NUTI-553753 format. One line per field, with one value per residue (C-alpha): chain; y, x, z; residue in three letters; residue number from 1. Coordinates in steps of 0.2 Angstrom, whole numbers, padded with zeros to 4 digits. Example, Ala and Ser with C-alpha at 12.3 -4.5 7.8 and 13.67 -1.06 7.14 Angstrom:
<sites>
ch: (A,A)
y: (-0022,-0005)
x: (0062,0068)
z: (0039,0036)
aa: (ALA,SER)
i: (1,2)
</sites>
This chain:
<sites>
ch: (A,A,A,A,A,A,A,A,A,A,A,A,A,A,A,A,A,A,A,A,A,A,A,A,A,A,A,A,A,A,A,A,A,A,A,A,A,A,A,A,A,A,A,A,A,A,A,A,A,A,A,A,A,A,A,A,A,A,A,A,A,A,A,A,A,A,A,A,A,A,A,A,A,A,A,A,A,A,A,A,A,A,A,A,A,A,A,A,A,A,A,A,A,A,A,A,A,A,A,A,A,A,A,A,A,A,A,A,A,A,A,A,A,A,A,A,A,A,A,A,A,A,A,A,A,A,A,A,A,A,A,A,A,A,A,A,A,A,A,A,A,A,A,A,A,A,A,A,A,A,A,A,A,A,A,A,A,A,A,A,A,A,A,A,A,A,A,A,A,A,A,A,A,A,A,A,A,A,A,A,A,A,A,A,A,A,A,A,A,A,A,A,A,A,A,A,A,A,A,A,A,A,A,A,A,A,A,A,A,A,A,A,A,A,A,A,A,A,A,A,A,A,A,A,A,A,A,A,A,A,A,A,A,A,A,A,A,A,A,A,A,A,A,A,A,A,A,A,A,A,A,A,A,A,A,A,A,A,A,A,A,A,A,A,A,A,A,A,A,A,A,A,A,A,A,A,A,A,A,A,A,A,A,A,A,A,A,A,A,A,A,A,A,A,A,A,A,A,A,A,A,A,A,A,A,A,A,A,A,A,A,A,A,A,A,A,A,A,A,A,A,A,A,A,A,A,A,A,A,A,A,A,A,A,A,A,A,A,A,A,A,A,A,A,A,A,A,A,A,A,A,A,A,A,A,A,A,A,A,A,A,A,A,A,A,A,A,A,A,A,A,A,A,A,A,A,A,A,A,A,A,A,A,A,A,A,A,A,A,A,A,A,A,A,A,A,A,A,A,A,A,A,A,A,A,A,A,A,A,A,A,A,A,A,A,A,A,A,A,A,A,A,A,A,A,A,A,A,A,A,A,A,A,A,A,A,A,A,A,A,A,A,A,A,A,A,A,A,A,A,A,A,A,A,A,A,A,A,A,A,A,A,A,A,A,A,A,A,A,A,A,A,A,A,A,A,A,A,A,A,A,A,A,A,A,A,A,A,A,A,A,A,A,A,A,A,A,A,A,A,A,A,A,A,A,A,A,A,A,A,A,A,A,A,A,A,A,A,A,A,A,A,A,A,A,A,A,A,A,A,A,A,A,A,A,A,A,A,A,A,A,A,A,A,A,A,A,A,A,A,A,A,A,A,A,A,A,A,A,A,A,A,A,A,A,A,A,A,A,A,A,A,A,A,A,A,A,A,A,A,A,A,A,A,A,A,A,A,A,A,A,A,A,A,A,A,A,A,A,A,A,A,A,A,A,A,A,A,A,A,A,A,A,A,A,A,A,A,A,A,A,A,A,A,A,A,A,A,A,A,A,A,A,A,A,A,A,A,A,A,A,A,A,A,A,A,A,A,A,A,A,A,A,A,A,A,A,A,A,A,A,A,A,A,A,A,A,A,A,A,A,A,A,A,A,A,A,A,A,A,A,A,A,A,A,A)
y: (-0367,-0359,-0345,-0342,-0344,-0334,-0319,-0320,-0320,-0305,-0297,-0301,-0293,-0278,-0275,-0274,-0261,-0251,-0255,-0246,-0231,-0230,-0234,-0248,-0249,-0253,-0267,-0274,-0273,-0281,-0295,-0301,-0297,-0310,-0324,-0325,-0328,-0327,-0335,-0325,-0308,-0310,-0298,-0284,-0285,-0284,-0268,-0258,-0264,-0254,-0239,-0240,-0238,-0225,-0213,-0214,-0196,-0195,-0194,-0209,-0217,-0213,-0219,-0235,-0237,-0236,-0249,-0260,-0257,-0259,-0275,-0285,-0299,-0301,-0322,-0334,-0353,-0362,-0346,-0350,-0341,-0325,-0328,-0332,-0314,-0305,-0310,-0307,-0288,-0286,-0291,-0277,-0266,-0269,-0267,-0251,-0243,-0247,-0239,-0223,-0220,-0221,-0207,-0193,-0200,-0182,-0185,-0203,-0199,-0185,-0196,-0210,-0199,-0191,-0208,-0212,-0199,-0203,-0221,-0216,-0204,-0218,-0231,-0215,-0212,-0227,-0231,-0210,-0216,-0231,-0221,-0206,-0221,-0226,-0210,-0209,-0210,-0207,-0214,-0197,-0195,-0208,-0202,-0186,-0193,-0200,-0185,-0179,-0195,-0204,-0222,-0239,-0254,-0258,-0240,-0244,-0261,-0255,-0238,-0247,-0261,-0246,-0236,-0253,-0255,-0237,-0239,-0258,-0252,-0238,-0239,-0240,-0222,-0218,-0231,-0224,-0206,-0210,-0220,-0206,-0193,-0208,-0209,-0189,-0187,-0181,-0194,-0212,-0211,-0212,-0223,-0236,-0232,-0234,-0252,-0257,-0254,-0262,-0279,-0288,-0285,-0285,-0298,-0310,-0307,-0289,-0292,-0303,-0291,-0278,-0288,-0290,-0272,-0265,-0276,-0272,-0253,-0254,-0254,-0262,-0279,-0275,-0262,-0262,-0262,-0277,-0287,-0283,-0290,-0305,-0306,-0305,-0318,-0331,-0329,-0327,-0342,-0354,-0343,-0342,-0351,-0357,-0341,-0329,-0346,-0344,-0325,-0327,-0339,-0328,-0313,-0326,-0328,-0312,-0307,-0311,-0324,-0319,-0325,-0319,-0325,-0343,-0343,-0338,-0350,-0365,-0363,-0362,-0377,-0388,-0382,-0384,-0400,-0403,-0393,-0401,-0416,-0403,-0389,-0390,-0373,-0379,-0360,-0360,-0376,-0368,-0352,-0364,-0376,-0358,-0353,-0368,-0368,-0382,-0381,-0391,-0408,-0421,-0429,-0412,-0410,-0430,-0423,-0409,-0423,-0434,-0419,-0409,-0426,-0428,-0412,-0415,-0416,-0399,-0391,-0375,-0367,-0355,-0369,-0379,-0366,-0360,-0377,-0378,-0363,-0370,-0387,-0377,-0368,-0385,-0391,-0408,-0415,-0425,-0431,-0436,-0418,-0411,-0421,-0417,-0399,-0400,-0408,-0395,-0380,-0389,-0389,-0371,-0361,-0347,-0333,-0339,-0324,-0319,-0321,-0337,-0347,-0341,-0346,-0364,-0364,-0359,-0370,-0384,-0382,-0380,-0397,-0404,-0409,-0415,-0414,-0412,-0410,-0397,-0386,-0389,-0382,-0367,-0363,-0369,-0353,-0343,-0341,-0342,-0326,-0319,-0301,-0301,-0301,-0288,-0291,-0290,-0302,-0315,-0314,-0319,-0333,-0339,-0339,-0348,-0361,-0361,-0365,-0380,-0384,-0382,-0377,-0366,-0364,-0355,-0344,-0341,-0337,-0324,-0314,-0315,-0306,-0292,-0289,-0287,-0277,-0266,-0267,-0250,-0261,-0270,-0264,-0271,-0285,-0289,-0289,-0301,-0310,-0314,-0319,-0331,-0341,-0341,-0346,-0360,-0368,-0366,-0359,-0350,-0343,-0352,-0336,-0318,-0326,-0315,-0300,-0306,-0305,-0289,-0281,-0288,-0284,-0264,-0265,-0269,-0256,-0242,-0249,-0251,-0236,-0243,-0261,-0269,-0281,-0297,-0293,-0289,-0305,-0315,-0305,-0309,-0330,-0329,-0321,-0333,-0348,-0344,-0341,-0324,-0309,-0294,-0284,-0267,-0278,-0290,-0276,-0269,-0285,-0291,-0272,-0277,-0270,-0276,-0293,-0293,-0287,-0302,-0313,-0305,-0309,-0321,-0338,-0345,-0330,-0330,-0348,-0346,-0329,-0341,-0353,-0340,-0333,-0350,-0351,-0335,-0338,-0356,-0348,-0336,-0347,-0362,-0351,-0336,-0341,-0322,-0313,-0305,-0308,-0296,-0302,-0299,-0310,-0327,-0338,-0350,-0367,-0375,-0392,-0408,-0415,-0432,-0446,-0459,-0478,-0480,-0500,-0501,-0492,-0500,-0517,-0511,-0505,-0522,-0532,-0520,-0518,-0536,-0528,-0516,-0509,-0502,-0488,-0476,-0472,-0455,-0446,-0428,-0414,-0395,-0383,-0393,-0406,-0425,-0438,-0453,-0463,-0462,-0470,-0469,-0474,-0472,-0458,-0464,-0471,-0489,-0497,-0493,-0495,-0500,-0487,-0493,-0490,-0472,-0460,-0443,-0441,-0424,-0434,-0445,-0435,-0451,-0455,-0449,-0448,-0451,-0444,-0453,-0440,-0449,-0436,-0437,-0430,-0412,-0410,-0410,-0400,-0407,-0421,-0419,-0423,-0405,-0402,-0388,-0374,-0380,-0396,-0387,-0379,-0393,-0403,-0387,-0386,-0405,-0405,-0388,-0401,-0414,-0425,-0432,-0430,-0446,-0439,-0455,-0450,-0462,-0465,-0469,-0482,-0489,-0497,-0504,-0524,-0529,-0531,-0517,-0506,-0513,-0508,-0492,-0488,-0496,-0486,-0469,-0476,-0482,-0471,-0477,-0483,-0496,-0509,-0512,-0503,-0519,-0521,-0505,-0498,-0479,-0480,-0464,-0473,-0464)
x: (0037,0051,0040,0044,0062,0064,0055,0066,0082,0075,0072,0089,0097,0086,0092,0109,0105,0098,0112,0125,0114,0111,0129,0137,0128,0112,0122,0127,0111,0104,0117,0114,0094,0094,0106,0098,0117,0109,0095,0097,0098,0086,0076,0088,0092,0076,0072,0087,0084,0068,0074,0088,0075,0062,0080,0085,0082,0068,0079,0087,0071,0063,0077,0078,0061,0061,0074,0064,0049,0057,0054,0041,0036,0020,0019,0008,0009,0023,0029,0048,0053,0046,0057,0074,0070,0066,0082,0093,0083,0089,0107,0107,0099,0111,0125,0119,0117,0135,0142,0131,0139,0155,0153,0157,0170,0169,0153,0154,0169,0162,0146,0159,0166,0152,0146,0161,0160,0143,0147,0160,0151,0139,0152,0161,0146,0143,0160,0161,0147,0155,0172,0161,0151,0169,0175,0156,0159,0142,0122,0121,0135,0129,0110,0118,0125,0108,0101,0113,0113,0104,0103,0097,0095,0113,0117,0102,0110,0127,0120,0112,0125,0139,0127,0124,0144,0147,0134,0140,0156,0149,0144,0126,0123,0131,0122,0105,0109,0115,0100,0089,0097,0096,0076,0074,0085,0073,0083,0081,0062,0068,0080,0068,0054,0069,0074,0056,0052,0067,0067,0059,0073,0088,0101,0099,0115,0109,0095,0099,0110,0099,0087,0101,0106,0089,0085,0101,0098,0082,0069,0053,0050,0032,0034,0030,0048,0052,0035,0040,0056,0050,0037,0051,0062,0048,0047,0064,0068,0072,0086,0095,0113,0120,0128,0111,0103,0115,0113,0095,0096,0107,0093,0080,0086,0085,0066,0053,0038,0026,0017,0031,0045,0037,0033,0050,0059,0047,0053,0070,0070,0061,0074,0090,0083,0084,0102,0110,0119,0128,0133,0151,0153,0153,0150,0134,0131,0131,0121,0108,0109,0106,0092,0082,0086,0077,0061,0069,0062,0075,0078,0085,0096,0105,0104,0115,0126,0129,0135,0147,0153,0161,0167,0177,0193,0191,0186,0195,0200,0185,0173,0176,0172,0154,0151,0147,0135,0127,0122,0117,0105,0097,0099,0109,0122,0130,0145,0157,0157,0158,0173,0182,0177,0185,0201,0203,0201,0214,0227,0224,0219,0233,0224,0207,0197,0190,0170,0174,0177,0164,0152,0162,0159,0140,0137,0145,0133,0119,0120,0126,0143,0155,0175,0188,0202,0193,0189,0206,0216,0202,0206,0226,0226,0215,0227,0242,0237,0228,0239,0226,0211,0204,0193,0178,0183,0191,0172,0164,0176,0171,0152,0155,0164,0153,0140,0149,0151,0169,0181,0198,0207,0222,0211,0202,0214,0221,0205,0204,0222,0214,0198,0208,0219,0207,0189,0185,0184,0171,0153,0137,0136,0151,0152,0136,0145,0159,0151,0140,0155,0166,0150,0141,0159,0164,0180,0192,0206,0224,0228,0219,0204,0198,0203,0196,0176,0181,0185,0169,0159,0166,0163,0145,0141,0146,0130,0118,0107,0102,0102,0088,0080,0082,0101,0106,0096,0109,0124,0120,0116,0132,0141,0134,0138,0156,0155,0153,0141,0141,0132,0129,0120,0112,0104,0097,0090,0080,0071,0052,0048,0059,0056,0038,0042,0053,0042,0026,0035,0024,0028,0046,0053,0044,0051,0067,0066,0058,0073,0085,0082,0079,0098,0104,0092,0101,0119,0114,0107,0122,0137,0132,0123,0125,0119,0102,0088,0073,0059,0049,0059,0048,0054,0041,0050,0053,0046,0056,0068,0064,0069,0080,0081,0100,0098,0119,0123,0113,0117,0134,0130,0122,0136,0148,0137,0128,0110,0100,0097,0113,0108,0095,0090,0083,0085,0074,0084,0078,0083,0076,0091,0090,0102,0105,0110,0114,0126,0131,0147,0156,0167,0183,0172,0177,0162,0145,0129,0113,0101,0088,0105,0106,0091,0095,0114,0114,0113,0126,0144,0151,0142,0149,0134,0141,0129,0131,0127,0125,0127,0125,0138,0129,0132,0153,0163,0165,0180,0182,0177,0174,0160,0149,0141,0124,0132,0149,0136,0124,0142,0148,0132,0131,0147,0140,0126,0139,0139,0155,0149,0155,0153,0149,0149,0135,0139,0155,0150,0140,0151,0160,0161,0151,0168,0176,0161,0160,0179,0178,0165,0175,0188,0176,0167,0177,0192,0212,0216,0200,0210,0228,0232,0231,0214,0206,0207,0207,0207,0198,0184,0168)
z: (-0061,-0075,-0077,-0057,-0060,-0074,-0066,-0051,-0061,-0071,-0054,-0046,-0063,-0063,-0046,-0049,-0061,-0048,-0037,-0049,-0044,-0028,-0023,-0014,0004,-0009,-0017,0000,0008,-0007,-0009,0010,0010,-0007,-0001,0016,0025,0042,0051,0066,0056,0043,0054,0055,0037,0031,0042,0036,0018,0021,0030,0017,0002,0012,0014,-0005,-0011,-0023,-0041,-0039,-0032,-0049,-0059,-0048,-0050,-0069,-0071,-0060,-0070,-0089,-0098,-0085,-0092,-0097,-0092,-0102,-0099,-0108,-0116,-0112,-0131,-0122,-0107,-0116,-0128,-0111,-0103,-0120,-0119,-0100,-0105,-0120,-0109,-0095,-0108,-0117,-0101,-0095,-0112,-0110,-0093,-0100,-0110,-0097,-0086,-0077,-0071,-0067,-0055,-0048,-0044,-0039,-0027,-0018,-0016,-0006,0005,0011,0014,0022,0034,0037,0043,0054,0061,0072,0073,0083,0093,0102,0102,0110,0121,0128,0137,0146,0161,0170,0167,0163,0151,0140,0139,0131,0121,0115,0116,0101,0092,0080,0089,0082,0092,0093,0100,0112,0118,0122,0130,0143,0145,0147,0161,0171,0168,0176,0191,0196,0203,0215,0231,0237,0240,0223,0213,0221,0216,0200,0193,0203,0190,0174,0178,0178,0161,0146,0134,0147,0140,0122,0126,0133,0119,0105,0113,0116,0096,0092,0103,0089,0076,0087,0087,0100,0110,0111,0116,0130,0135,0135,0146,0159,0160,0160,0177,0184,0183,0192,0181,0190,0182,0182,0169,0153,0145,0155,0151,0132,0132,0140,0128,0114,0120,0122,0103,0099,0110,0097,0090,0105,0106,0122,0127,0123,0135,0149,0150,0152,0162,0174,0173,0177,0191,0201,0194,0203,0199,0185,0172,0159,0170,0171,0154,0148,0162,0155,0136,0141,0152,0137,0126,0137,0141,0122,0122,0138,0127,0116,0130,0133,0143,0161,0165,0152,0163,0181,0175,0169,0187,0197,0184,0188,0206,0217,0208,0194,0191,0197,0180,0173,0190,0186,0167,0173,0183,0168,0158,0170,0176,0156,0157,0174,0167,0159,0177,0177,0195,0193,0186,0204,0215,0207,0207,0223,0223,0208,0215,0232,0220,0215,0232,0225,0232,0219,0227,0214,0208,0224,0227,0210,0213,0229,0225,0212,0223,0237,0223,0218,0234,0232,0228,0228,0229,0248,0241,0231,0247,0258,0244,0243,0263,0265,0248,0260,0272,0262,0255,0270,0260,0273,0269,0282,0270,0261,0276,0285,0268,0266,0287,0284,0269,0280,0294,0283,0273,0287,0283,0268,0277,0290,0305,0296,0283,0297,0306,0290,0287,0306,0304,0288,0297,0313,0302,0297,0314,0311,0325,0316,0332,0326,0316,0331,0344,0330,0330,0348,0348,0336,0347,0363,0355,0344,0349,0343,0325,0328,0325,0333,0320,0323,0341,0339,0326,0337,0351,0341,0335,0351,0361,0349,0347,0364,0361,0375,0368,0376,0384,0389,0390,0403,0394,0376,0386,0395,0378,0368,0383,0384,0366,0369,0379,0368,0360,0374,0372,0353,0355,0352,0363,0354,0349,0367,0373,0360,0367,0386,0379,0371,0386,0398,0387,0388,0409,0408,0416,0408,0420,0412,0397,0412,0420,0404,0398,0416,0416,0416,0401,0390,0397,0393,0375,0372,0378,0368,0351,0341,0333,0332,0339,0357,0359,0353,0367,0381,0377,0378,0393,0401,0398,0405,0420,0424,0420,0434,0445,0444,0439,0449,0463,0472,0458,0463,0452,0450,0456,0441,0431,0427,0412,0405,0408,0390,0385,0390,0380,0372,0377,0369,0373,0369,0369,0364,0381,0393,0385,0390,0406,0413,0407,0419,0431,0432,0436,0432,0449,0448,0438,0432,0415,0409,0422,0423,0433,0440,0429,0413,0412,0407,0412,0400,0413,0431,0442,0461,0469,0483,0484,0475,0462,0464,0468,0460,0473,0472,0467,0484,0495,0496,0491,0492,0489,0497,0511,0509,0505,0501,0486,0472,0456,0438,0424,0407,0392,0376,0365,0344,0330,0330,0348,0342,0332,0316,0317,0335,0352,0358,0362,0356,0367,0373,0376,0385,0397,0402,0407,0415,0426,0429,0439,0448,0454,0461,0446,0438,0418,0404,0388,0374,0357,0352,0334,0337,0353,0342,0330,0341,0349,0363,0373,0369,0372,0388,0391,0385,0397,0413,0410,0410,0427,0436,0442,0437,0454,0454,0442,0437,0425,0411,0417,0410,0393,0394,0373,0366,0358,0367)
aa: (MET,ASN,ASN,LYS,VAL,GLY,TYR,LEU,ILE,ARG,THR,ILE,ARG,ASN,LEU,HIS,VAL,CYS,GLY,SER,LYS,LEU,GLY,PRO,SER,PHE,ARG,THR,ALA,MET,ARG,THR,TYR,THR,LEU,GLY,ILE,SER,ARG,CYS,ARG,SER,ALA,ILE,GLN,SER,VAL,ASN,LEU,ARG,ARG,PHE,LEU,LEU,ASN,VAL,PRO,PRO,CYS,ARG,LEU,GLU,SER,SER,LEU,ARG,LEU,LEU,SER,GLN,GLY,VAL,PRO,VAL,TYR,SER,LYS,GLY,ASP,ALA,THR,VAL,GLN,GLU,GLN,ASN,ALA,THR,LYS,THR,LEU,LEU,ASP,GLU,HIS,VAL,GLN,SER,SER,SER,SER,ALA,LEU,ASP,PRO,LEU,GLU,ASP,ASN,ARG,SER,VAL,VAL,GLU,GLU,ASN,LEU,VAL,VAL,LYS,ASN,GLU,ARG,ASN,GLN,PRO,GLN,GLN,PHE,PHE,GLU,ASP,LEU,LYS,LYS,CYS,THR,SER,PRO,CYS,ASP,VAL,LEU,ASP,LEU,VAL,SER,LYS,SER,VAL,ILE,SER,GLU,LYS,HIS,CYS,SER,ASN,CYS,PHE,THR,THR,MET,TRP,MET,LEU,THR,LYS,LYS,LEU,SER,GLU,ASP,GLN,LYS,HIS,TYR,GLU,LYS,GLN,LEU,MET,VAL,GLU,HIS,PRO,ALA,PHE,MET,GLN,LEU,CYS,GLN,CYS,LEU,MET,GLN,GLU,SER,ARG,SER,MET,TRP,CYS,ASP,ASP,LEU,VAL,TYR,SER,LEU,HIS,ALA,VAL,LEU,LYS,LEU,GLY,VAL,PRO,GLN,ASN,THR,ARG,LEU,ILE,GLN,THR,LEU,LEU,ARG,VAL,CYS,GLN,GLU,ARG,LEU,ASN,GLU,PHE,ASP,ASP,ARG,CYS,LEU,SER,ILE,VAL,ALA,THR,THR,LEU,VAL,THR,MET,GLU,LYS,SER,ARG,ASN,VAL,ASP,ALA,LEU,GLN,ALA,GLY,LEU,GLN,LEU,LEU,VAL,GLU,GLN,ARG,ILE,PRO,LYS,ILE,SER,ASN,VAL,PHE,MET,LEU,GLN,SER,MET,MET,LYS,CYS,PHE,GLY,LYS,ASP,ALA,PRO,LEU,SER,LEU,LYS,ARG,LYS,PHE,GLU,VAL,ARG,VAL,LEU,LYS,GLU,LEU,ASP,HIS,LEU,THR,PRO,LEU,ASN,ALA,GLN,ARG,MET,PHE,SER,ALA,LEU,ALA,ALA,MET,ASN,TYR,CYS,SER,MET,PRO,ILE,LEU,ASP,ALA,SER,SER,ASN,LYS,ILE,ILE,GLU,THR,ILE,PRO,GLY,THR,PRO,PHE,TRP,GLN,LEU,ILE,HIS,VAL,LEU,LYS,SER,CYS,SER,ILE,LEU,ARG,TYR,ARG,ASN,ALA,VAL,LEU,TYR,SER,ALA,ILE,ALA,ASN,TYR,VAL,THR,SER,ALA,ILE,TYR,MET,TRP,ASP,THR,LYS,GLN,ILE,VAL,LEU,PHE,LEU,SER,ALA,PHE,GLU,GLY,LEU,GLY,VAL,ARG,PRO,VAL,GLU,LEU,MET,ASP,ILE,LEU,ALA,GLU,LYS,VAL,THR,SER,HIS,PRO,GLU,SER,LEU,ASN,LEU,LYS,ASP,ILE,LEU,SER,VAL,LEU,ARG,VAL,PHE,SER,LEU,LEU,ASN,HIS,VAL,PRO,LYS,CYS,GLN,ASN,GLN,GLU,PHE,LEU,GLU,SER,LEU,ASN,GLY,ALA,LEU,ASN,LYS,TYR,LEU,THR,ARG,ILE,SER,ASN,VAL,ASP,LEU,LEU,LYS,ALA,VAL,TYR,SER,PHE,CYS,ILE,LEU,GLU,TYR,LEU,PRO,GLN,PRO,ALA,LEU,SER,GLN,LEU,LEU,GLN,GLU,ASP,ASN,LEU,ASN,GLU,LEU,LEU,LYS,SER,ASP,GLY,LEU,ASN,LYS,GLU,GLN,ASN,GLU,ARG,MET,LEU,HIS,CYS,VAL,ASN,ARG,CYS,LEU,GLU,LEU,ASP,SER,PRO,SER,PHE,THR,LYS,PRO,ALA,THR,MET,PHE,ILE,LYS,LYS,PRO,SER,SER,PRO,LEU,VAL,SER,ASP,LEU,PRO,GLU,VAL,ARG,GLU,ALA,LEU,LEU,LYS,LEU,LEU,GLY,ASP,GLU,HIS,MET,PHE,GLN,GLN,ASN,ILE,GLN,LEU,PRO,HIS,ASN,TYR,ASN,ILE,ASP,PHE,GLU,ILE,LYS,MET,ASP,ALA,ASN,ARG,LYS,LYS,ALA,LEU,PRO,VAL,THR,GLU,VAL,ASP,ASP,PRO,ALA,ASP,ALA,PRO,ASP,VAL,GLN,ARG,VAL,ALA,VAL,LEU,CYS,ALA,PRO,PRO,SER,ALA,PHE,CYS,PHE,GLY,THR,ARG,HIS,PRO,ARG,GLY,LYS,LEU,ALA,VAL,LYS,MET,ARG,HIS,LEU,LYS,ALA,LEU,GLY,TYR,HIS,VAL,ILE,LEU,VAL,HIS,TYR,GLN,GLU,PHE,LYS,LYS,LEU,LYS,LYS,GLU,ASP,ALA,VAL,GLU,CYS,LEU,LYS,GLY,GLU,ILE,TYR,SER,VAL,ASP,ALA,PHE,PRO,VAL,SER,ASP,VAL,ASN,LEU,GLN,ASP,ASN,ILE)
i: (1,2,3,4,5,6,7,8,9,10,11,12,13,14,15,16,17,18,19,20,21,22,23,24,25,26,27,28,29,30,31,32,33,34,35,36,37,38,39,40,41,42,43,44,45,46,47,48,49,50,51,52,53,54,55,56,57,58,59,60,61,62,63,64,65,66,67,68,69,70,71,72,73,74,75,76,77,78,79,80,81,82,83,84,85,86,87,88,89,90,91,92,93,94,95,96,97,98,99,100,101,102,103,104,105,106,107,108,109,110,111,112,113,114,115,116,117,118,119,120,121,122,123,124,125,126,127,128,129,130,131,132,133,134,135,136,137,138,139,140,141,142,143,144,145,146,147,148,149,150,151,152,153,154,155,156,157,158,159,160,161,162,163,164,165,166,167,168,169,170,171,172,173,174,175,176,177,178,179,180,181,182,183,184,185,186,187,188,189,190,191,192,193,194,195,196,197,198,199,200,201,202,203,204,205,206,207,208,209,210,211,212,213,214,215,216,217,218,219,220,221,222,223,224,225,226,227,228,229,230,231,232,233,234,235,236,237,238,239,240,241,242,243,244,245,246,247,248,249,250,251,252,253,254,255,256,257,258,259,260,261,262,263,264,265,266,267,268,269,270,271,272,273,274,275,276,277,278,279,280,281,282,283,284,285,286,287,288,289,290,291,292,293,294,295,296,297,298,299,300,301,302,303,304,305,306,307,308,309,310,311,312,313,314,315,316,317,318,319,320,321,322,323,324,325,326,327,328,329,330,331,332,333,334,335,336,337,338,339,340,341,342,343,344,345,346,347,348,349,350,351,352,353,354,355,356,357,358,359,360,361,362,363,364,365,366,367,368,369,370,371,372,373,374,375,376,377,378,379,380,381,382,383,384,385,386,387,388,389,390,391,392,393,394,395,396,397,398,399,400,401,402,403,404,405,406,407,408,409,410,411,412,413,414,415,416,417,418,419,420,421,422,423,424,425,426,427,428,429,430,431,432,433,434,435,436,437,438,439,440,441,442,443,444,445,446,447,448,449,450,451,452,453,454,455,456,457,458,459,460,461,462,463,464,465,466,467,468,469,470,471,472,473,474,475,476,477,478,479,480,481,482,483,484,485,486,487,488,489,490,491,492,493,494,495,496,497,498,499,500,501,502,503,504,505,506,507,508,509,510,511,512,513,514,515,516,517,518,519,520,521,522,523,524,525,526,527,528,529,530,531,532,533,534,535,536,537,538,539,540,541,542,543,544,545,546,547,548,549,550,551,552,553,554,555,556,557,558,559,560,561,562,563,564,565,566,567,568,569,570,571,572,573,574,575,576,577,578,579,580,581,582,583,584,585,586,587,588,589,590,591,592,593,594,595,596,597,598,599,600,601,602,603,604,605,606,607,608,609,610,611,612,613,614,615,616,617,618,619,620,621,622,623,624,625,626,627,628,629,630,631,632,633,634,635,636,637,638,639,640,641,642,643,644,645,646,647,648,649,650,651,652,653,654,655,656,657,658,659,660,661,662,663,664,665,666,667,668,669,670,671,672,673,674,675,676,677,678,679,680,681,682,683,684,685,686)
</sites>
């Protein structure tokens, strides 16, 4: 053991002597390499040291080798005295060497100046490269700089990151053009080759940023470059700090499944599970949550939840906005986190970027998270800052609200005014979105409803020559729900060739097309009986809706009417409509009639038929009793068939006491004149 220690001491001293000849750069490299200051940089330092030695001029290398070979000890077991003598001899040799070099101060000064100039130039070259890199305005400028420079692993990473940042802000057409020029540039292959060769010796952050940038630049995932970077990330995963892990997680989200991607993701998951308790950066936690996604095990999702809950006091507005997307990516609805994030968003909503609000609303839809206060705050903010948004942005807001079943009345009225005054601002996609939102939410603008629908019809007519049959069907279907028949679009839809094409679709598309065509057919027959349909129009009747029992409503009707023969349940009507309960009454709705007394209401004009419809919460706009599109059409058509329609919010009805339930049905079924006002409870409970 003493022999080895003595040899180590002597070697270090000889290297110091060698350093005086080779200059400051070598001494700095040797000091860092010998001490092993950084674990992550050890690989780079060893490579740099090796390169430095290979680039030393022969004359200097020979003198250094002579110094390293002078006085190398010949060891014998237990010969400690020889080691001490050799150590003393080395000290004396160093003293003599330093004394002899001092004999010629002029020569020494000249050599020092030359060495300083070399070191200064070596230091200035990388600095100059990075300054020139900042001046580049396109990926080709970066590659031109690469072709004129000697690049290292640090240069590689910065070059790829710069090229990505330069293309990031371009339009799609410009991106395609610049990327094509980049790939064809002769220095691009050189840069990729350098990155592939230097990947194992790069700093960890350079490695992960390079992988991220290369993928963003459009390099195919199955190339050797990408696969090499993935393999190196696997090998060095334990060296990554939390930031590097976050970047890797963000990168993996955009990648397709493959062997190396799956292996890296599996290793990342194991490492993250161990580090979660120590990660306090919420943004990094969110990146990892998005990476593992809905396929993450439930135990890992709960660990993320526990860690985020501990950081709720430090939640920033941006963290709160991104928390919705992170939880949606995992498909994990954590009510405490979502409630806290909602409160933070509501407090700081002014100035929130457009896309952040859209992502919050879409994430709420994915997670099925319902928060009326949050929805109201977003709708009020968008409405109050209407001058900030163009028509397309308002359409996107309304589409996101429609996905949640939310009906922002004021915002929809503002959009209706904009469309009425400037229909030319809408493209085909916008027209279809506006029609879909207004029809499904069953919204009729407060004023100028007819002008609004006519403006949409006029805008749609401009696209009839190039619209697909499926989009044409969707547009006509939405118009029909809004009780408007667009004549040119409808005539084109009902052409035999177009109908045959729609009905020849496969799978779910065919079923959806049949449902919409059947609804259009019903609207033509009930809303506009005078409209002449083509003889070739034949729509397959969709399957009948499921029959529900509804025991609470049945029990209340029995108690109110006194006999089960006074009403009928689950009545199937023409046009594929189903009624939950049907009651026959006199014309003034003061008296219920037994079912057997009147067989055909058409022959009895003094009979009023009452239809009781029990609807689930999804049939209403969120937080209101306003029926959505399909239910509104059914109510309209039942009225056209001669029914008085009573709408029951079934979920709320089940919460009522039996006495209250009977009173509510009594007030809805019988006319106001049938009983004294004090005897009828007209509270809005159903």
